[in-house]
MARRO-563049 format. One record per residue (C-alpha): residue in three letters; z, y, x. Coordinates in pm, 1 decimal, decimal comma. Layout:
<recs>
rec aa: ALA up: Z north: Y east: X
...
</recs>
This chain:
<recs>
rec aa: UNK up: -21,4 north: 2,8 east: -25,9
rec aa: UNK up: -96,6 north: 350,5 east: 119,3
rec aa: UNK up: 175,5 north: 650,6 east: 172,0
rec aa: UNK up: 197,2 north: 846,3 east: -110,6
rec aa: UNK up: -23,2 north: 1132,8 east: -114,7
rec aa: UNK up: -248,3 north: 1005,2 east: 145,5
rec aa: UNK up: -531,0 north: 736,6 east: 6,4
rec aa: UNK up: -686,5 north: 609,7 east: 310,8
rec aa: UNK up: -395,8 north: 635,1 east: 532,2
rec aa: UNK up: -296,7 north: 330,2 east: 758,8
rec aa: UNK up: -86,3 north: 119,5 east: 522,8
rec aa: UNK up: 318,9 north: 66,8 east: 547,0
rec aa: UNK up: 262,9 north: -294,4 east: 610,2
rec aa: UNK up: 41,1 north: -227,4 east: 936,9
rec aa: UNK up: 272,7 north: 97,5 east: 1011,2
rec aa: UNK up: 591,4 north: -116,0 east: 1001,1
rec aa: UNK up: 482,8 north: -327,8 east: 1342,7
rec aa: UNK up: 537,5 north: -641,7 east: 1225,3
rec aa: UNK up: 332,1 north: -922,2 east: 1377,0
rec aa: UNK up: 6,4 north: -1058,3 east: 1165,5
rec aa: UNK up: -167,6 north: -1359,4 east: 1241,9
rec aa: UNK up: -521,7 north: -1219,5 east: 1329,4
rec aa: UNK up: -393,5 north: -845,8 east: 1368,2
rec aa: UNK up: -766,9 north: -717,3 east: 1479,8
rec aa: UNK up: -882,9 north: -861,9 east: 1153,8
rec aa: UNK up: -645,2 north: -761,0 east: 951,3
rec aa: UNK up: -659,3 north: -408,7 east: 1076,5
rec aa: UNK up: -1058,2 north: -416,1 east: 1016,5
rec aa: UNK up: -996,8 north: -512,1 east: 668,3
rec aa: UNK up: -731,2 north: -203,7 east: 615,8
rec aa: UNK up: -974,4 north: 29,5 east: 756,5
rec aa: UNK up: -1288,2 north: -64,8 east: 494,2
rec aa: UNK up: -997,4 north: -28,3 east: 209,8
rec aa: UNK up: -908,5 north: 280,7 east: 334,2
rec aa: UNK up: -1211,3 north: 428,7 east: 364,4
rec aa: UNK up: -1317,9 north: 321,8 east: 38,7
rec aa: UNK up: -996,7 north: 465,4 east: -130,3
rec aa: UNK up: -1062,4 north: 780,7 east: 51,4
rec aa: UNK up: -1421,6 north: 806,0 east: -91,0
rec aa: UNK up: -1267,0 north: 722,9 east: -460,3
rec aa: UNK up: -1034,5 north: 1003,5 east: -437,4
rec aa: UNK up: -1390,7 north: 1205,2 east: -400,4
rec aa: UNK up: -1508,8 north: 1062,6 east: -701,9
rec aa: UNK up: -1780,9 north: 847,2 east: -516,4
rec aa: UNK up: -1973,7 north: 600,6 east: -715,4
rec aa: UNK up: -1900,1 north: 242,9 east: -660,2
rec aa: UNK up: -2228,1 north: 178,2 east: -558,1
rec aa: UNK up: -2229,8 north: 404,6 east: -323,0
rec aa: UNK up: -1885,7 north: 279,3 east: -162,7
rec aa: UNK up: -2036,3 north: -58,4 east: -168,0
rec aa: UNK up: -2357,4 north: 43,8 east: 10,4
rec aa: UNK up: -2173,2 north: 216,5 east: 282,8
rec aa: UNK up: -1905,1 north: -75,7 east: 338,6
rec aa: UNK up: -2178,3 north: -314,9 east: 377,8
rec aa: UNK up: -2352,4 north: -57,1 east: 655,4
rec aa: UNK up: -2041,9 north: -81,3 east: 841,5
rec aa: UNK up: -1973,9 north: -476,5 east: 816,3
rec aa: UNK up: -2321,5 north: -508,1 east: 930,2
rec aa: UNK up: -2307,8 north: -266,7 east: 1239,2
rec aa: UNK up: -1958,5 north: -490,8 east: 1289,5
rec aa: UNK up: -2151,6 north: -857,2 east: 1293,2
rec aa: UNK up: -2427,4 north: -673,7 east: 1561,7
rec aa: UNK up: -2176,3 north: -518,1 east: 1791,9
rec aa: UNK up: -1916,8 north: -821,4 east: 1830,0
rec aa: UNK up: -1640,6 north: -582,7 east: 1825,7
rec aa: UNK up: -1406,7 north: -365,9 east: 1619,6
rec aa: UNK up: -1457,3 north: -2,1 east: 1572,1
rec aa: UNK up: -1212,5 north: 68,6 east: 1822,5
rec aa: UNK up: -1427,6 north: -86,0 east: 2073,5
rec aa: UNK up: -1784,2 north: 43,3 east: 1938,3
rec aa: UNK up: -1990,1 north: 236,8 east: 2225,6
rec aa: UNK up: -2282,9 north: 455,8 east: 2195,1
rec aa: UNK up: -2506,9 north: 176,2 east: 2387,2
rec aa: UNK up: -2438,0 north: -47,6 east: 2086,8
rec aa: UNK up: -2594,9 north: 246,8 east: 1835,9
rec aa: UNK up: -2908,7 north: 260,6 east: 2097,2
rec aa: UNK up: -2935,7 north: -151,3 east: 2070,8
rec aa: UNK up: -2857,1 north: -168,0 east: 1672,6
rec aa: UNK up: -3121,9 north: 109,8 east: 1580,6
rec aa: UNK up: -3369,7 north: -43,3 east: 1830,0
rec aa: UNK up: -3348,3 north: -347,7 east: 1670,9
rec aa: UNK up: -3369,7 north: -221,3 east: 1342,8
rec aa: UNK up: -3661,0 north: 13,2 east: 1357,3
rec aa: UNK up: -3849,0 north: -185,8 east: 1664,1
rec aa: UNK up: -3798,5 north: -564,7 east: 1543,3
rec aa: UNK up: -3754,7 north: -510,5 east: 1168,7
rec aa: UNK up: -3950,1 north: -243,5 east: 1078,6
rec aa: UNK up: -3698,7 north: -2,0 east: 912,9
rec aa: UNK up: -3797,8 north: 301,8 east: 777,6
rec aa: UNK up: -3676,6 north: 603,1 east: 922,4
rec aa: UNK up: -3522,4 north: 683,8 east: 592,2
rec aa: UNK up: -3316,0 north: 378,9 east: 628,0
rec aa: UNK up: -3226,8 north: 457,5 east: 984,5
rec aa: UNK up: -3093,2 north: 809,3 east: 864,5
rec aa: UNK up: -2891,6 north: 601,6 east: 564,3
rec aa: UNK up: -2722,0 north: 375,7 east: 810,6
rec aa: UNK up: -2649,5 north: 649,8 east: 1091,7
rec aa: UNK up: -2514,5 north: 874,0 east: 819,7
rec aa: UNK up: -2291,3 north: 616,1 east: 658,9
rec aa: UNK up: -2173,7 north: 500,6 east: 1005,3
rec aa: UNK up: -2126,7 north: 859,1 east: 1134,3
rec aa: UNK up: -1873,9 north: 955,6 east: 826,4
rec aa: UNK up: -1682,6 north: 633,5 east: 876,4
rec aa: UNK up: -1608,1 north: 676,9 east: 1198,2
rec aa: UNK up: -1533,6 north: 1051,3 east: 1133,3
rec aa: UNK up: -1262,1 north: 887,8 east: 855,7
rec aa: UNK up: -1134,7 north: 647,5 east: 1159,1
rec aa: UNK up: -1067,8 north: 944,5 east: 1389,1
rec aa: UNK up: -945,3 north: 1207,7 east: 1161,8
rec aa: UNK up: -569,1 north: 1245,3 east: 1268,7
rec aa: UNK up: -460,1 north: 1271,3 east: 885,8
rec aa: UNK up: -509,9 north: 906,0 east: 844,8
rec aa: UNK up: -349,7 north: 803,0 east: 1137,1
rec aa: UNK up: -573,0 north: 502,1 east: 1230,4
rec aa: UNK up: -593,1 north: 641,7 east: 1603,4
rec aa: UNK up: -252,5 north: 656,0 east: 1675,0
rec aa: UNK up: -217,8 north: 304,5 east: 1510,7
rec aa: UNK up: -496,4 north: 101,4 east: 1723,0
rec aa: UNK up: -364,8 north: 282,7 east: 2065,9
rec aa: UNK up: -7,1 north: 142,9 east: 2019,3
rec aa: UNK up: -164,3 north: -211,3 east: 1902,1
rec aa: UNK up: -468,1 north: -236,5 east: 2085,4
rec aa: UNK up: -467,8 north: -7,1 east: 2356,9
rec aa: UNK up: -770,7 north: 133,2 east: 2251,2
rec aa: UNK up: -894,7 north: 366,8 east: 1976,8
rec aa: UNK up: -1191,3 north: 443,5 east: 1777,1
rec aa: UNK up: -1395,2 north: 732,2 east: 1863,4
rec aa: UNK up: -1717,7 north: 923,9 east: 1717,3
rec aa: UNK up: -2011,2 north: 764,7 east: 1903,8
rec aa: UNK up: -2289,5 north: 904,4 east: 1642,1
rec aa: UNK up: -2418,4 north: 1226,5 east: 1776,1
rec aa: UNK up: -2761,6 north: 1453,4 east: 1756,6
rec aa: UNK up: -2867,1 north: 1324,9 east: 2104,2
rec aa: UNK up: -2861,1 north: 965,8 east: 1995,4
rec aa: UNK up: -2953,9 north: 974,8 east: 1622,7
rec aa: UNK up: -3262,8 north: 1007,6 east: 1457,8
rec aa: UNK up: -3175,2 north: 1309,4 east: 1210,6
rec aa: UNK up: -3376,6 north: 1587,4 east: 1434,2
rec aa: UNK up: -3631,7 north: 1310,9 east: 1596,5
rec aa: UNK up: -3903,3 north: 1479,0 east: 1334,5
rec aa: UNK up: -3909,8 north: 1719,2 east: 1071,4
rec aa: UNK up: -3978,5 north: 1511,7 east: 784,2
rec aa: UNK up: -4003,2 north: 1139,1 east: 691,6
rec aa: UNK up: -4344,0 north: 1187,5 east: 533,7
rec aa: UNK up: -4514,3 north: 1443,5 east: 343,1
rec aa: UNK up: -4491,0 north: 1305,1 east: -28,6
rec aa: UNK up: -4560,6 north: 1649,7 east: -168,8
rec aa: UNK up: -4326,1 north: 1825,5 east: -444,9
rec aa: UNK up: -4145,2 north: 1546,8 east: -632,0
rec aa: UNK up: -3825,6 north: 1477,2 east: -812,0
rec aa: UNK up: -3530,6 north: 1331,8 east: -624,3
rec aa: UNK up: -3474,1 north: 933,2 east: -683,1
rec aa: UNK up: -3131,2 north: 879,7 east: -830,9
rec aa: UNK up: -3006,5 north: 770,8 east: -487,9
rec aa: UNK up: -3153,7 north: 1051,1 east: -275,7
rec aa: UNK up: -2939,6 north: 1263,7 east: -548,2
rec aa: UNK up: -2648,7 north: 1103,1 east: -447,1
rec aa: UNK up: -2683,9 north: 1091,3 east: -74,3
rec aa: UNK up: -2757,8 north: 1481,0 east: -101,1
rec aa: UNK up: -2439,5 north: 1544,4 east: -307,7
rec aa: UNK up: -2218,1 north: 1321,2 east: -84,4
rec aa: UNK up: -2362,7 north: 1478,4 east: 248,6
rec aa: UNK up: -2277,0 north: 1807,2 east: 47,9
rec aa: UNK up: -1899,1 north: 1711,1 east: -21,1
rec aa: UNK up: -1877,4 north: 1544,9 east: 355,6
rec aa: UNK up: -1978,2 north: 1895,2 east: 494,9
rec aa: UNK up: -1700,6 north: 2081,7 east: 324,4
rec aa: UNK up: -1420,1 north: 1849,7 east: 442,8
rec aa: UNK up: -1551,4 north: 1833,9 east: 776,9
rec aa: UNK up: -1587,1 north: 2216,3 east: 780,5
rec aa: UNK up: -1235,9 north: 2234,1 east: 620,5
rec aa: UNK up: -1081,3 north: 2007,4 east: 884,0
rec aa: UNK up: -1186,5 north: 2207,9 east: 1174,3
rec aa: UNK up: -994,7 north: 2547,1 east: 1064,0
rec aa: UNK up: -1341,7 north: 2714,9 east: 944,7
rec aa: UNK up: -1320,6 north: 2954,9 east: 648,7
rec aa: UNK up: -1690,1 north: 2837,6 east: 651,8
rec aa: UNK up: -1585,1 north: 2562,8 east: 382,5
rec aa: UNK up: -1564,6 north: 2797,1 east: 115,0
rec aa: UNK up: -1952,4 north: 2900,7 east: 127,9
rec aa: UNK up: -2001,6 north: 2515,5 east: 189,0
rec aa: UNK up: -1810,7 north: 2443,4 east: -137,7
rec aa: UNK up: -1989,3 north: 2699,1 east: -308,1
rec aa: UNK up: -2349,4 north: 2538,7 east: -223,6
rec aa: UNK up: -2252,9 north: 2203,2 east: -318,6
rec aa: UNK up: -2151,6 north: 2318,5 east: -641,1
rec aa: UNK up: -2451,4 north: 2493,3 east: -722,5
rec aa: UNK up: -2673,4 north: 2250,7 east: -619,6
rec aa: UNK up: -2477,0 north: 2033,1 east: -907,7
rec aa: UNK up: -2507,3 north: 2256,3 east: -1151,3
rec aa: UNK up: -2864,0 north: 2303,7 east: -1118,9
rec aa: UNK up: -2932,1 north: 1904,7 east: -1100,7
rec aa: UNK up: -2688,0 north: 1887,4 east: -1413,5
rec aa: UNK up: -2798,1 north: 2182,7 east: -1627,5
rec aa: UNK up: -3192,8 north: 2150,4 east: -1487,9
rec aa: UNK up: -3169,3 north: 2526,8 east: -1399,2
rec aa: UNK up: -3421,3 north: 2711,8 east: -1130,2
rec aa: UNK up: -3276,9 north: 2839,5 east: -829,9
rec aa: UNK up: -3228,9 north: 3242,7 east: -950,8
rec aa: UNK up: -3118,8 north: 3111,9 east: -1296,7
rec aa: UNK up: -2794,8 north: 2942,0 east: -1177,1
rec aa: UNK up: -2732,2 north: 3202,7 east: -902,8
rec aa: UNK up: -2723,2 north: 3469,0 east: -1157,3
rec aa: UNK up: -2468,5 north: 3298,4 east: -1384,7
rec aa: UNK up: -2178,5 north: 3512,7 east: -1465,1
rec aa: UNK up: -1826,7 north: 3351,0 east: -1602,7
rec aa: UNK up: -1903,9 north: 3474,8 east: -1949,3
rec aa: UNK up: -2246,6 north: 3252,5 east: -1944,2
rec aa: UNK up: -1988,3 north: 2928,2 east: -2017,0
rec aa: UNK up: -1900,3 north: 2856,6 east: -2337,6
rec aa: UNK up: -1772,5 north: 2598,0 east: -2567,2
rec aa: UNK up: -1989,1 north: 2361,5 east: -2772,4
rec aa: UNK up: -1776,2 north: 2295,9 east: -3092,7
rec aa: UNK up: -2014,3 north: 1933,9 east: -3123,8
rec aa: UNK up: -1897,4 north: 1856,1 east: -2789,5
rec aa: UNK up: -1516,8 north: 1970,3 east: -2742,5
rec aa: UNK up: -1475,8 north: 1698,8 east: -2424,5
rec aa: UNK up: -1672,6 north: 1939,3 east: -2218,8
rec aa: UNK up: -1412,1 north: 2212,5 east: -2220,4
rec aa: UNK up: -1556,4 north: 2576,5 east: -2192,6
rec aa: UNK up: -1858,8 north: 2430,9 east: -1998,8
rec aa: UNK up: -2010,1 north: 2266,1 east: -2323,6
rec aa: UNK up: -2280,8 north: 2522,7 east: -2365,4
rec aa: UNK up: -2451,4 north: 2789,4 east: -2054,8
rec aa: UNK up: -2593,2 north: 3046,1 east: -2149,5
rec aa: UNK up: -2935,9 north: 3139,4 east: -1903,1
rec aa: UNK up: -3024,7 north: 3539,0 east: -1904,4
rec aa: UNK up: -3240,6 north: 3546,5 east: -1629,4
rec aa: UNK up: -3486,6 north: 3254,5 east: -1670,5
rec aa: UNK up: -3852,0 north: 3259,3 east: -1529,6
rec aa: UNK up: -4072,0 north: 3506,3 east: -1696,7
rec aa: UNK up: -4446,7 north: 3631,9 east: -1759,1
rec aa: UNK up: -4540,0 north: 3932,5 east: -1516,7
rec aa: UNK up: -4406,9 north: 4231,9 east: -1692,1
rec aa: UNK up: -4196,6 north: 4076,1 east: -1933,9
rec aa: UNK up: -3810,1 north: 4108,8 east: -1934,7
rec aa: UNK up: -3609,9 north: 3794,8 east: -1817,1
rec aa: UNK up: -3665,5 north: 3484,6 east: -2094,7
rec aa: UNK up: -3279,7 north: 3376,4 east: -2211,4
rec aa: UNK up: -3199,0 north: 3010,4 east: -2330,2
rec aa: UNK up: -2929,4 north: 2777,9 east: -2400,0
rec aa: UNK up: -2892,3 north: 2494,1 east: -2254,4
rec aa: UNK up: -2627,5 north: 2224,7 east: -2369,1
rec aa: UNK up: -2404,7 north: 2003,9 east: -2146,5
rec aa: UNK up: -2518,2 north: 1673,7 east: -2176,1
rec aa: UNK up: -2306,9 north: 1280,5 east: -2170,0
rec aa: UNK up: -2504,8 north: 1188,1 east: -1877,6
rec aa: UNK up: -2380,8 north: 1488,4 east: -1667,0
rec aa: UNK up: -1987,7 north: 1527,8 east: -1770,9
rec aa: UNK up: -1897,7 north: 1517,0 east: -1422,8
rec aa: UNK up: -2026,2 north: 1899,8 east: -1387,9
rec aa: UNK up: -1721,3 north: 1997,4 east: -1596,9
rec aa: UNK up: -1424,7 north: 1885,0 east: -1309,5
rec aa: UNK up: -1687,3 north: 2045,8 east: -1064,3
rec aa: UNK up: -1697,3 north: 2357,3 east: -1231,5
rec aa: UNK up: -1340,2 north: 2349,0 east: -1295,1
rec aa: UNK up: -1223,8 north: 2278,1 east: -964,3
rec aa: UNK up: -1449,6 north: 2604,6 east: -832,7
rec aa: UNK up: -1347,0 north: 2853,9 east: -1059,0
rec aa: UNK up: -992,4 north: 2746,0 east: -1057,3
rec aa: UNK up: -904,3 north: 2661,9 east: -693,6
rec aa: UNK up: -1166,4 north: 2805,5 east: -447,9
rec aa: UNK up: -1341,3 north: 3087,4 east: -639,5
rec aa: UNK up: -1060,3 north: 3332,2 east: -640,7
rec aa: UNK up: -1007,0 north: 3270,5 east: -252,0
rec aa: UNK up: -1277,5 north: 3499,8 east: -179,7
rec aa: UNK up: -1436,4 north: 3668,9 east: -468,6
rec aa: UNK up: -1436,7 north: 4039,7 east: -494,7
rec aa: UNK up: -1199,9 north: 4243,1 east: -739,0
rec aa: UNK up: -1336,9 north: 4266,7 east: -1030,6
rec aa: UNK up: -1633,8 north: 4049,9 east: -988,5
rec aa: UNK up: -1762,4 north: 3847,2 east: -1268,7
rec aa: UNK up: -2043,4 north: 3635,6 east: -1097,0
rec aa: UNK up: -2004,9 north: 3293,8 east: -1107,1
rec aa: UNK up: -2108,2 north: 3249,0 east: -755,2
rec aa: UNK up: -2010,5 north: 3572,6 east: -560,1
rec aa: UNK up: -2081,3 north: 3646,6 east: -225,6
rec aa: UNK up: -1810,7 north: 3739,2 east: 32,3
rec aa: UNK up: -1881,1 north: 4119,8 east: 47,6
rec aa: UNK up: -2022,5 north: 4185,3 east: -295,1
rec aa: UNK up: -2171,1 north: 4073,8 east: -645,6
rec aa: UNK up: -2379,9 north: 3745,4 east: -660,9
rec aa: UNK up: -2497,1 north: 3543,4 east: -390,8
rec aa: UNK up: -2876,9 north: 3610,2 east: -262,5
rec aa: UNK up: -3098,1 north: 3395,8 east: -296,0
rec aa: UNK up: -3237,3 north: 3366,4 east: 76,0
rec aa: UNK up: -2874,3 north: 3231,6 east: 127,0
rec aa: UNK up: -2861,4 north: 2966,1 east: -159,8
rec aa: UNK up: -3162,5 north: 2866,6 east: 1,9
rec aa: UNK up: -3039,0 north: 2863,9 east: 355,9
rec aa: UNK up: -2742,5 north: 2686,0 east: 250,7
rec aa: UNK up: -2916,4 north: 2432,1 east: 70,0
rec aa: UNK up: -3143,5 north: 2362,1 east: 380,5
rec aa: UNK up: -2876,2 north: 2275,5 east: 610,4
rec aa: UNK up: -2747,7 north: 2018,6 east: 345,3
rec aa: UNK up: -3094,2 north: 1871,9 east: 290,6
rec aa: UNK up: -3157,0 north: 1832,5 east: 651,5
rec aa: UNK up: -2811,5 north: 1707,4 east: 747,0
rec aa: UNK up: -2887,3 north: 1457,4 east: 453,5
rec aa: UNK up: -3221,8 north: 1351,1 east: 605,1
rec aa: UNK up: -3407,9 north: 1420,9 east: 317,1
rec aa: UNK up: -3810,7 north: 1554,0 east: 368,1
rec aa: UNK up: -3861,1 north: 1942,8 east: 331,7
rec aa: UNK up: -4058,0 north: 1854,2 east: -18,0
rec aa: UNK up: -3727,2 north: 1821,3 east: -153,0
rec aa: UNK up: -3660,2 north: 2151,7 east: -215,2
rec aa: UNK up: -3385,4 north: 2344,3 east: -410,3
rec aa: UNK up: -3648,4 north: 2326,7 east: -727,9
rec aa: UNK up: -3673,7 north: 1926,1 east: -710,9
rec aa: UNK up: -3300,5 north: 1948,1 east: -839,0
rec aa: UNK up: -3455,8 north: 2077,4 east: -1164,0
rec aa: UNK up: -3754,9 north: 1824,0 east: -1121,2
rec aa: UNK up: -3486,1 north: 1580,6 east: -1121,6
rec aa: UNK up: -3288,6 north: 1675,2 east: -1425,7
rec aa: UNK up: -3618,3 north: 1664,1 east: -1604,3
rec aa: UNK up: -3719,5 north: 1329,8 east: -1472,5
rec aa: UNK up: -3431,0 north: 1155,3 east: -1538,6
rec aa: UNK up: -3413,0 north: 1275,6 east: -1896,0
rec aa: UNK up: -3708,2 north: 1097,5 east: -1967,2
rec aa: UNK up: -3609,0 north: 778,7 east: -1814,8
rec aa: UNK up: -3290,9 north: 811,4 east: -2062,0
rec aa: UNK up: -3499,0 north: 823,5 east: -2374,4
rec aa: UNK up: -3431,6 north: 1208,0 east: -2456,9
rec aa: UNK up: -3724,1 north: 1301,7 east: -2721,0
rec aa: UNK up: -3962,0 north: 1554,1 east: -2488,5
rec aa: UNK up: -3924,9 north: 1863,4 east: -2747,5
rec aa: UNK up: -3573,9 north: 1858,3 east: -2636,1
rec aa: UNK up: -3655,1 north: 1831,5 east: -2306,2
rec aa: UNK up: -3850,7 north: 2120,4 east: -2285,7
rec aa: UNK up: -3582,7 north: 2337,7 east: -2478,2
rec aa: UNK up: -3353,3 north: 2275,8 east: -2223,1
rec aa: UNK up: -3523,0 north: 2384,3 east: -1930,5
rec aa: UNK up: -3728,4 north: 2658,8 east: -2114,4
rec aa: UNK up: -4079,7 north: 2558,9 east: -2086,2
rec aa: UNK up: -4327,2 north: 2735,0 east: -2337,3
rec aa: UNK up: -4551,0 north: 2410,5 east: -2307,8
rec aa: UNK up: -4476,7 north: 2062,5 east: -2325,6
rec aa: UNK up: -4783,8 north: 2027,4 east: -2044,9
rec aa: UNK up: -4567,6 north: 2258,2 east: -1815,6
rec aa: UNK up: -4270,8 north: 1976,5 east: -1866,4
rec aa: UNK up: -4516,2 north: 1664,0 east: -1817,5
rec aa: UNK up: -4594,1 north: 1801,7 east: -1457,1
rec aa: UNK up: -4221,9 north: 1836,2 east: -1354,6
rec aa: UNK up: -4171,2 north: 1483,6 east: -1466,0
rec aa: UNK up: -4205,7 north: 1177,2 east: -1166,8
rec aa: UNK up: -4084,8 north: 886,0 east: -1320,9
rec aa: UNK up: -3959,2 north: 614,7 east: -1054,2
rec aa: UNK up: -4066,8 north: 305,6 east: -944,8
rec aa: UNK up: -3744,4 north: 131,4 east: -1093,1
rec aa: UNK up: -3787,4 north: 302,3 east: -1422,6
rec aa: UNK up: -4175,3 north: 200,8 east: -1455,3
rec aa: UNK up: -4066,9 north: -184,1 east: -1321,0
rec aa: UNK up: -3838,9 north: -191,4 east: -1644,0
rec aa: UNK up: -4105,4 north: -27,5 east: -1872,1
rec aa: UNK up: -4389,6 north: -329,9 east: -1785,4
rec aa: UNK up: -4081,6 north: -579,7 east: -1778,9
rec aa: UNK up: -4000,3 north: -495,0 east: -2140,9
rec aa: UNK up: -4398,4 north: -506,5 east: -2200,9
rec aa: UNK up: -4426,7 north: -847,5 east: -2085,2
rec aa: UNK up: -4111,4 north: -972,6 east: -2283,0
rec aa: UNK up: -4233,6 north: -847,3 east: -2613,5
rec aa: UNK up: -4592,8 north: -992,9 east: -2541,0
rec aa: UNK up: -4402,1 north: -1321,8 east: -2494,0
rec aa: UNK up: -4193,4 north: -1282,7 east: -2793,4
rec aa: UNK up: -4485,5 north: -1206,0 east: -3004,5
rec aa: UNK up: -4677,2 north: -1478,0 east: -2869,8
rec aa: UNK up: -4384,0 north: -1732,3 east: -2917,1
rec aa: UNK up: -4318,9 north: -1612,9 east: -3270,0
rec aa: UNK up: -4728,6 north: -1651,6 east: -3346,1
rec aa: UNK up: -4651,5 north: -2045,3 east: -3229,5
rec aa: UNK up: -4399,3 north: -2133,7 east: -3422,4
</recs>
């Protein structure tokens, strides 16, 4: 059982120093469980946590030793085999390296006590062996040139996980930069959860958030009033109302945490902007783009997946979830349905399900005819 108030810390039964049969394996399992607990407190999905755990287990099997003995040369050998012999894609390499880097960041964080415990028990301790110079993160500017498209659901998860990890990492360093990092992380999530353009989300005001009488479970963020929608040249900004949907109920807690715990730390007196800058009113568009690009590059995603791709993803995922096309058009503020259709890029998994369903229906019809 972990110490109270610190999920992921060295368990009490290990701290007690009691002799354990196969101590190395017991510590390793406790590390994985602790890392999982730490990620659960950050509301990461079970599938993401399990995926990262499996990557750590795979690297351990390759290295033939435990994390307190891992070295940079093992990193080189592992990824040389993964890419050269097994033909793993650049995206796969980035995903593996990101997961393992975060695992070692967790193990080397003094707050969890693993370095001290391993030194006391084994005379060695975990060290960060994933650096810019031995990972693929900056090996090329982009994985490919697929053109503008939506994020897949896995890419969305990777992007948001990376944004959250940056906040934690900057905050641990003692830098005040964690607040702008928290701001862009929450803005990205809001843009996706409500299908907003960059300037639409950037110009939201506190009074633009309201409750929906028919969806009281969302509190005071059940309705979003967009006052600065894209307009035709020479026309005033278009206004529209966006409803918070059950698929995106997680945005409620994200906005609550931002407004209650973080925004007051640096919002200028009298500011009503939802995303104030440190010196004036709302955060500038260029600042949003720069901050977003930093997160996207760190997540190892291609440049074509820009901020607007969050809006494309919103449309695509609603289509995949079976929402009515006209409802989606109203949510995103498109004048013509054809514009909404351009935004849609159905995933391979979704298309495969459609084909499977069609085949199943055909098989059922044939069976019915035969009987």
